[in-house]
C-alpha positions as semicolon CSV with decimal commas, in nm:
position;residue;x (nm);y (nm);z (nm)
1;M;-10,512;2,270;-4,330
2;P;-10,226;2,440;-4,150
3;G;-10,305;2,811;-4,117
4;A;-9,940;2,915;-4,099
5;T;-9,869;2,803;-4,455
6;R;-10,198;2,910;-4,610
7;F;-10,072;3,226;-4,776
8;E;-9,738;3,070;-4,867
9;Y;-9,893;2,812;-5,094
10;I;-10,140;3,065;-5,233
11;D;-9,851;3,297;-5,321
12;A;-9,675;3,000;-5,481
13;L;-9,979;2,920;-5,694
14;R;-9,994;3,281;-5,809
15;G;-9,625;3,261;-5,892
16;W;-9,667;2,955;-6,113
17;A;-9,975;3,110;-6,274
18;I;-9,793;3,427;-6,381
19;L;-9,493;3,229;-6,507
20;A;-9,732;3,032;-6,728
21;V;-9,894;3,350;-6,860
22;I;-9,557;3,506;-6,941
23;L;-9,457;3,186;-7,123
24;V;-9,747;3,200;-7,368
25;H;-9,682;3,565;-7,454
26;V;-9,310;3,507;-7,512
27;W;-9,399;3,203;-7,725
28;I;-9,631;3,414;-7,942
29;W;-9,323;3,623;-8,021
30;T;-9,056;3,353;-8,064
31;G;-9,244;3,034;-8,148
32;A;-9,081;2,696;-8,086
33;D;-8,954;2,402;-8,289
34;S;-9,060;2,110;-8,071
35;D;-9,422;2,002;-8,072
36;F;-9,428;1,965;-7,693
37;L;-9,301;2,318;-7,629
38;N;-9,553;2,460;-7,873
39;R;-9,838;2,278;-7,703
40;L;-9,720;2,352;-7,350
41;S;-9,654;2,720;-7,417
42;A;-9,992;2,775;-7,582
43;R;-10,166;2,638;-7,271
44;G;-9,978;2,885;-7,053
45;A;-10,269;3,121;-7,124
46;Y;-10,476;2,922;-6,875
47;G;-10,266;3,059;-6,592
48;V;-10,529;3,337;-6,596
49;Q;-10,794;3,083;-6,495
50;L;-10,576;2,973;-6,202
51;F;-10,565;3,338;-6,093
52;Y;-10,945;3,353;-6,103
53;I;-10,985;3,043;-5,889
54;I;-10,739;3,177;-5,632
55;S;-10,909;3,518;-5,641
56;A;-11,251;3,375;-5,557
57;Y;-11,109;3,149;-5,286
58;T;-10,905;3,420;-5,110
59;L;-11,185;3,678;-5,138
60;L;-11,419;3,438;-4,962
61;L;-11,162;3,384;-4,689
62;S;-11,115;3,754;-4,620
63;F;-11,478;3,853;-4,680
64;N;-11,620;3,602;-4,435
65;Q;-11,356;3,682;-4,173
66;R;-11,425;4,056;-4,198
67;Q;-11,803;4,008;-4,191
68;N;-11,767;3,900;-3,829
69;Q;-11,618;4,238;-3,742
70;K;-11,864;4,499;-3,616
71;S;-11,709;4,773;-3,828
72;F;-11,737;4,581;-4,157
73;S;-11,922;4,745;-4,447
74;L;-11,954;4,703;-4,821
75;G;-11,792;5,043;-4,858
76;Q;-11,481;4,903;-4,695
77;Y;-11,487;4,603;-4,929
78;F;-11,507;4,815;-5,245
79;T;-11,249;5,063;-5,117
80;R;-11,006;4,779;-5,052
81;R;-11,064;4,631;-5,399
82;F;-11,038;4,970;-5,572
83;F;-10,704;5,066;-5,423
84;R;-10,566;4,717;-5,473
85;V;-10,625;4,720;-5,849
86;V;-10,681;5,069;-5,987
87;P;-10,358;5,266;-5,919
88;L;-10,132;5,027;-6,107
89;F;-10,384;4,972;-6,385
90;Y;-10,420;5,346;-6,443
91;L;-10,043;5,377;-6,458
92;A;-10,043;5,098;-6,719
93;I;-10,294;5,297;-6,928
94;L;-10,068;5,603;-6,917
95;L;-9,761;5,403;-7,018
96;Y;-9,907;5,176;-7,286
97;A;-10,116;5,435;-7,472
98;P;-9,813;5,628;-7,610
99;M;-9,623;5,303;-7,658
100;W;-9,879;5,192;-7,918
101;Q;-9,863;5,540;-8,077
102;F;-10,240;5,529;-8,135
103;V;-10,193;5,334;-8,459
104;P;-10,387;5,023;-8,568
105;R;-10,267;4,690;-8,423
106;Y;-10,391;4,334;-8,379
107;W;-10,654;4,401;-8,112
108;M;-10,726;4,757;-8,224
109;P;-10,757;4,745;-8,604
110;D;-10,872;5,108;-8,620
111;G;-10,639;5,242;-8,351
112;I;-10,723;5,395;-8,013
113;N;-10,982;5,668;-7,963
114;S;-11,103;5,862;-7,660
115;W;-11,376;5,614;-7,576
116;H;-11,115;5,343;-7,524
117;F;-10,971;5,551;-7,240
118;V;-11,315;5,592;-7,083
119;S;-11,403;5,223;-7,112
120;S;-11,065;5,111;-6,980
121;M;-11,069;5,348;-6,681
122;T;-11,419;5,231;-6,586
123;F;-11,336;4,864;-6,656
124;L;-11,619;4,844;-6,908
125;H;-11,378;4,749;-7,186
126;G;-11,454;4,381;-7,131
127;W;-11,803;4,416;-7,277
128;H;-11,726;4,496;-7,641
129;P;-11,492;4,314;-7,883
130;L;-11,327;4,636;-8,006
131;W;-11,264;4,766;-7,653
132;V;-11,151;4,451;-7,480
133;N;-10,771;4,482;-7,522
134;S;-10,770;4,839;-7,646
135;I;-10,494;5,006;-7,443
136;V;-10,355;4,774;-7,178
137;P;-10,250;4,441;-7,333
138;G;-10,420;4,155;-7,154
139;G;-10,655;4,412;-7,006
140;W;-10,953;4,188;-7,071
141;S;-10,868;3,987;-6,760
142;M;-10,883;4,298;-6,542
143;A;-11,232;4,377;-6,673
144;V;-11,337;4,023;-6,586
145;E;-11,183;4,050;-6,239
146;M;-11,347;4,384;-6,161
147;T;-11,686;4,257;-6,280
148;F;-11,649;3,964;-6,043
149;Y;-11,557;4,201;-5,758
150;C;-11,883;4,389;-5,819
151;L;-12,090;4,070;-5,822
152;F;-11,909;3,906;-5,532
153;P;-12,113;4,046;-5,237
154;L;-12,437;3,940;-5,406
155;L;-12,298;3,595;-5,480
156;C;-12,199;3,554;-5,116
157;L;-12,562;3,608;-5,011
158;G;-12,688;3,316;-5,217
159;I;-12,394;3,075;-5,226
160;T;-12,358;2,962;-4,866
161;T;-12,301;2,586;-4,895
162;L;-12,095;2,341;-5,096
163;R;-12,405;2,216;-5,275
164;R;-12,502;2,567;-5,382
165;A;-12,146;2,632;-5,498
166;M;-12,160;2,323;-5,720
167;V;-12,495;2,435;-5,863
168;F;-12,336;2,776;-5,925
169;V;-12,060;2,611;-6,129
170;L;-12,311;2,428;-6,347
171;V;-12,548;2,722;-6,395
172;S;-12,271;2,974;-6,469
173;L;-12,106;2,733;-6,714
174;L;-12,426;2,672;-6,911
175;A;-12,530;3,038;-6,900
176;G;-12,182;3,146;-7,009
177;M;-12,185;2,909;-7,307
178;V;-12,528;3,032;-7,417
179;L;-12,432;3,399;-7,381
180;S;-12,105;3,339;-7,566
181;H;-12,291;3,185;-7,858
182;W;-12,536;3,478;-7,860
183;A;-12,260;3,742;-7,837
184;Y;-12,065;3,585;-8,122
185;H;-12,359;3,591;-8,360
186;Y;-12,468;3,936;-8,241
187;Y;-12,131;4,108;-8,290
188;L;-12,016;3,921;-8,601
189;P;-12,231;4,126;-8,841
190;V;-12,158;4,447;-8,646
191;V;-11,779;4,417;-8,669
192;P;-11,613;4,419;-9,015
193;Q;-11,542;4,068;-9,142
194;R;-11,165;4,114;-9,130
195;F;-11,196;4,151;-8,750
196;S;-11,392;3,827;-8,696
197;Y;-11,100;3,675;-8,501
198;I;-11,152;3,944;-8,237
199;V;-11,521;3,862;-8,203
200;S;-11,448;3,492;-8,157
201;N;-11,194;3,551;-7,880
202;F;-11,417;3,807;-7,714
203;A;-11,731;3,594;-7,710
204;Y;-11,581;3,258;-7,618
205;I;-11,300;3,366;-7,383
206;Y;-11,291;3,732;-7,281
207;M;-11,648;3,818;-7,181
208;P;-11,695;3,835;-6,803
209;T;-12,000;3,607;-6,822
210;T;-11,790;3,346;-7,001
211;Q;-11,536;3,328;-6,717
212;L;-11,781;3,334;-6,424
213;C;-11,783;2,953;-6,409
214;V;-11,410;2,959;-6,330
215;F;-11,463;3,185;-6,027
216;A;-11,740;2,947;-5,924
217;L;-11,478;2,672;-5,883
218;G;-11,312;2,893;-5,620
219;F;-11,638;2,886;-5,424
220;V;-11,638;2,506;-5,434
221;L;-11,281;2,495;-5,304
222;Y;-11,362;2,738;-5,023
223;F;-11,646;2,527;-4,888
224;L;-11,440;2,210;-4,923
225;F;-11,146;2,361;-4,735
226;N;-11,366;2,496;-4,459
227;N;-11,554;2,171;-4,403
228;K;-11,398;1,981;-4,112
229;R;-11,488;1,650;-4,274
230;Y;-11,264;1,726;-4,571
231;Q;-10,972;1,911;-4,408
232;S;-10,782;1,605;-4,291
233;L;-10,856;1,426;-4,618
234;I;-10,718;1,721;-4,818
235;K;-10,398;1,717;-4,618
236;Q;-10,352;1,342;-4,669
237;A;-10,438;1,353;-5,039
238;G;-10,212;1,647;-5,130
239;G;-9,953;1,437;-5,310
240;Y;-10,216;1,243;-5,503
241;C;-10,384;1,569;-5,609
242;L;-10,055;1,701;-5,747
243;M;-9,987;1,379;-5,937
244;A;-10,339;1,373;-6,078
245;A;-10,313;1,739;-6,186
246;G;-9,979;1,673;-6,357
247;V;-10,112;1,372;-6,548
248;L;-10,430;1,550;-6,652
249;V;-10,244;1,861;-6,772
250;F;-10,017;1,640;-6,981
251;V;-10,322;1,467;-7,131
252;L;-10,492;1,799;-7,206
253;I;-10,181;1,926;-7,383
254;Y;-10,241;1,659;-7,648
255;W;-10,619;1,629;-7,630
256;S;-10,879;1,904;-7,649
257;P;-11,230;1,862;-7,507
258;V;-11,513;1,876;-7,759
259;F;-11,823;1,980;-7,568
260;L;-11,676;2,203;-7,297
261;P;-11,458;2,516;-7,324
262;E;-11,093;2,416;-7,293
263;F;-11,023;2,691;-7,040
264;F;-11,293;2,547;-6,811
265;V;-11,155;2,194;-6,834
266;F;-10,809;2,323;-6,742
267;A;-10,963;2,523;-6,457
268;C;-11,125;2,206;-6,323
269;V;-10,784;2,038;-6,323
270;F;-10,634;2,340;-6,150
271;T;-10,875;2,293;-5,859
272;L;-10,654;1,997;-5,766
273;L;-10,357;2,228;-5,725
274;L;-10,493;2,413;-5,422
275;P;-10,530;2,101;-5,204
276;G;-10,215;1,965;-5,367
277;F;-10,002;2,264;-5,270
278;A;-10,168;2,288;-4,927
279;G;-10,125;1,924;-4,835
280;C;-9,795;1,841;-5,002
281;E;-9,540;2,116;-4,944
282;L;-9,260;2,042;-5,190
283;P;-8,971;2,293;-5,180
284;L;-8,952;2,272;-5,559
285;L;-9,307;2,410;-5,583
286;V;-9,336;2,627;-5,273
287;N;-9,027;2,828;-5,188
288;S;-8,918;3,185;-5,117
289;L;-8,847;3,265;-5,484
290;I;-9,177;3,146;-5,625
291;N;-9,361;3,304;-5,333
292;R;-9,193;3,636;-5,413
293;I;-9,296;3,601;-5,777
294;G;-9,651;3,533;-5,658
295;R;-9,662;3,847;-5,447
296;L;-9,545;4,047;-5,749
297;S;-9,782;3,869;-5,989
298;Y;-10,013;4,166;-6,051
299;S;-9,723;4,397;-6,136
300;L;-9,567;4,118;-6,343
301;Y;-9,887;4,068;-6,538
302;L;-9,909;4,434;-6,637
303;S;-9,537;4,491;-6,698
304;H;-9,427;4,185;-6,894
305;F;-9,616;4,290;-7,209
306;G;-9,410;4,607;-7,227
307;V;-9,088;4,419;-7,164
308;I;-9,167;4,180;-7,450
309;Y;-9,251;4,473;-7,677
310;L;-8,922;4,652;-7,605
311;L;-8,708;4,337;-7,632
312;K;-8,873;4,246;-7,959
313;K;-8,823;4,595;-8,099
314;Y;-8,467;4,664;-7,987
315;F;-8,298;4,335;-7,893
316;S;-8,457;4,076;-8,119
317;D;-8,130;4,014;-8,305
318;Y;-7,962;3,911;-7,979
319;L;-8,243;3,680;-7,865
320;M;-8,339;3,502;-8,185
321;F;-8,144;3,187;-8,283
322;E;-8,179;2,926;-8,553
323;N;-8,315;2,693;-8,290
324;K;-8,652;2,839;-8,188
325;D;-8,661;2,633;-7,870
326;L;-8,345;2,807;-7,756
327;S;-8,488;3,143;-7,857
328;L;-8,798;3,074;-7,650
329;L;-8,601;2,974;-7,340
330;V;-8,351;3,261;-7,356
331;S;-8,621;3,518;-7,429
332;Y;-8,846;3,377;-7,158
333;F;-8,586;3,401;-6,883
334;S;-8,487;3,748;-7,006
335;V;-8,847;3,869;-6,989
336;V;-8,902;3,713;-6,646
337;L;-8,585;3,865;-6,501
338;I;-8,642;4,218;-6,637
339;S;-9,012;4,207;-6,546
340;L;-8,922;4,102;-6,192
341;L;-8,693;4,401;-6,154
342;L;-8,956;4,643;-6,286
343;S;-9,232;4,480;-6,082
344;T;-9,033;4,508;-5,763
345;V;-9,016;4,883;-5,820
346;S;-9,385;4,919;-5,912
347;Y;-9,488;4,701;-5,618
348;E;-9,298;4,918;-5,371
349;L;-9,388;5,254;-5,527
350;I;-9,743;5,194;-5,656
351;E;-9,906;4,877;-5,522
352;K;-9,809;4,896;-5,156
353;P;-9,881;5,270;-5,119
354;G;-10,215;5,217;-5,295
355;I;-10,310;4,938;-5,057
356;A;-10,196;5,147;-4,760
357;L;-10,404;5,444;-4,880
358;G;-10,710;5,220;-4,907
359;K;-10,658;5,102;-4,548
360;R;-10,628;5,459;-4,423
361;L;-10,951;5,559;-4,599
362;I;-11,130;5,257;-4,454
363;K;-11,062;5,387;-4,103
364;F;-11,286;5,688;-4,178
365;Q;-11,579;5,475;-4,298
């Protein structure tokens, strides 16, 4: 695996992941006429699972490299994670709360109250169906990510081999399915019946325990990539991995698994993308534009919801056509372009200074 291109293909994967996520949210607004576009757009939601796989893989890379440094400490790890995520997320809370005007909406049928601010700022909002997407749209994924960050050092102590990583996948998948079933039946009578759709999404998708099996796939990839026996094979098989991933995604667009969560099946397919992008560097897939989008992916994730909201409210007449496929495409590229501009600003003014502040604080630890 060539070290010089490692972060280029990882940035590219993040770029494609965020483009997929934006697609599904634009599609929810515009819809589509063609069956294929409807199916493809709906599956764009699984770009979040690709983020989780990449997150686990890259954290293992940096964590194990820094562990060899004499000055390494867990305090440094948590400081780095905090200042990477929190500043921009807190800004999103401040911006989105007044945007929703504290009135009832799809994920908050009774509106926002003070506890929603507390749970969101502490990233505990992922543990209750009526908190999960309370203020920041799509905020559930940040609660999942931060929960994983907290568990990560403990996981590193026990998961030290490829075999253990594979066991971790199986155990976390089964445990997640059991806990999802329990959470659904526990919260269903607690939450009014008209909100049952929230409970279903919370239990079977949004709970941190439900998504842990996806992060576990990142552990498997890490140990595969760092095993000398597999490195040359990965490089040689890159093209085949990409072709296999493309075929399997196309199949899954038209066929849904019965016994396993669909997001997990897609995540398993996505594990082919990492060796595929690493071993087969196609300019169409890995290039300066998509890499730039990947570096801005966190800002893009938080900002594109607001862009969609404003376009829908003020410019819907200019973006909606008789042909819904055309509406989807025009609206999608509009959202991506505007979100890129806003994310460039937030990346330079919020993300980078936050990361730099974390690094400065680490020097005093």
